[in-house]
C-alpha positions as CSV (number, residue, x, y, z in Angstrom):
1,X,166.9,123.8,58.1
2,X,164.6,126.9,58.0
3,X,161.5,124.7,58.7
4,X,163.2,123.3,61.8
5,X,164.2,126.8,63.0
6,X,160.7,128.1,62.3
7,X,159.0,125.2,64.1
8,X,161.3,125.6,67.2
9,X,160.6,129.3,67.2
10,X,156.8,128.7,67.0
11,X,157.1,126.1,69.8
12,X,159.0,128.5,72.1
13,X,156.7,131.4,71.4
14,X,153.7,129.1,72.1
15,X,155.1,127.9,75.4
16,X,155.9,131.5,76.4
17,X,152.4,132.6,75.6
18,X,150.8,129.7,77.5
19,X,152.9,130.3,80.6
20,X,152.2,134.0,80.4
21,X,148.4,133.4,80.1
22,X,148.6,130.9,83.0
23,X,150.3,133.5,85.2
24,X,147.7,136.1,84.3
25,X,144.8,133.8,84.9
26,X,146.1,132.7,88.3
27,X,146.3,136.3,89.4
28,X,142.9,137.4,87.9
29,X,141.0,134.2,89.1
30,X,139.4,133.4,85.8
31,X,138.0,129.9,85.4
32,X,140.5,127.3,84.2
33,X,138.6,126.6,81.1
34,X,139.4,130.1,79.8
35,X,143.1,129.1,79.6
36,X,142.2,126.2,77.3
37,X,139.8,128.2,75.1
38,X,142.5,130.9,74.5
39,X,145.2,128.3,73.8
40,X,142.9,126.5,71.4
41,X,142.0,129.7,69.6
42,X,145.6,130.7,69.3
43,X,146.5,127.4,67.7
44,X,143.5,127.5,65.5
45,X,144.3,131.0,64.2
46,X,148.0,130.1,63.7
47,X,147.1,127.0,61.7
48,X,144.3,128.8,59.7
49,X,146.5,131.7,58.5
50,X,149.4,129.4,57.8
51,X,147.3,127.1,55.7
52,X,145.6,129.9,53.9
53,X,148.9,131.5,53.0
54,X,150.5,128.5,51.3
55,X,147.4,126.9,49.8
56,X,147.3,128.7,46.5
57,X,151.1,128.3,46.0
58,X,150.8,124.6,46.7
59,X,147.9,124.3,44.2
60,X,149.8,126.2,41.5
61,X,153.3,124.9,42.0
62,X,152.9,121.3,43.2
63,X,149.5,120.2,41.8
64,X,150.0,122.3,38.6
65,X,146.6,123.9,38.6
66,X,146.1,127.1,36.6
67,X,145.8,130.4,38.3
68,X,142.1,130.6,37.9
69,X,141.5,127.1,39.2
70,X,143.7,127.5,42.2
71,X,142.0,130.8,43.0
72,X,138.5,129.2,42.9
73,X,139.7,126.3,45.1
74,X,141.1,128.8,47.6
75,X,137.9,130.8,47.8
76,X,135.8,127.6,48.1
77,X,138.1,126.5,50.9
78,X,137.7,129.9,52.7
79,X,133.9,129.8,52.2
80,X,133.6,126.3,53.7
81,X,135.8,127.4,56.7
82,X,133.3,130.1,57.6
83,X,130.3,127.9,56.8
84,X,131.1,124.6,58.8
85,X,130.9,126.2,62.3
86,X,127.1,126.1,61.8
87,X,127.3,122.3,61.7
88,X,129.5,122.3,64.7
89,X,127.0,124.4,66.6
90,X,124.2,122.1,65.7
91,X,126.3,119.1,66.8
92,X,127.2,120.7,70.1
93,X,123.6,121.8,70.8
94,X,121.8,118.6,69.8
95,X,124.2,115.7,70.5
96,X,127.4,116.1,72.3
97,X,127.3,119.3,74.4
98,X,129.7,122.1,74.0
99,X,132.6,120.8,76.0
100,X,132.7,117.3,74.4
101,X,132.3,118.9,71.0
102,X,135.3,121.2,71.6
103,X,137.4,118.3,73.0
104,X,136.6,115.8,70.3
105,X,137.0,118.2,67.4
106,X,140.2,119.5,68.9
107,X,141.6,116.0,68.8
108,X,140.7,115.7,65.2
109,X,142.1,119.1,64.5
110,X,145.4,118.2,66.2
111,X,145.6,114.9,64.3
112,X,145.2,116.8,61.0
113,X,148.0,119.3,62.0
114,X,150.2,116.4,63.0
115,X,149.6,114.8,59.6
116,X,150.5,118.0,57.8
117,X,153.6,118.4,59.9
118,X,154.8,114.9,59.3
119,X,154.3,115.3,55.6
120,X,156.8,118.1,55.6
121,X,159.5,115.9,57.2
122,X,162.2,114.9,54.7
123,X,162.4,111.2,53.8
124,X,164.3,108.9,56.1
125,X,166.6,107.6,53.4
126,X,164.3,104.8,52.6
127,X,164.7,103.9,48.9
128,X,161.8,104.5,46.5
129,X,159.8,101.5,45.6
130,X,159.5,101.0,41.9
131,X,157.0,98.5,40.6
């Protein structure tokens, strides 16, 4: 129940921010792409800090790693998050171009977030399969 309330709250806050930004950009005559860049950055930051917050707890409580191992995995995860944009920049500059790179990787990013969200949904009453 708390997850449902939280997701509805996040949804409404996101819609409010997007509408507010659209209103601002219409009055200030910014290019339309700025609206998408800010929206994408908001979603990325929300997802990043949400994932970072629960990663160590998930590793310790669900996967039963020790404190030291979960801390190492957490720091490696954080290091890779700051390192991989270099590859994205090389991909954008050499192959796809910046707009196609942002578009395609945003689709992959959204699919990953959808997968994470669906994994938090309780089972649909389907009985467990025992072999």
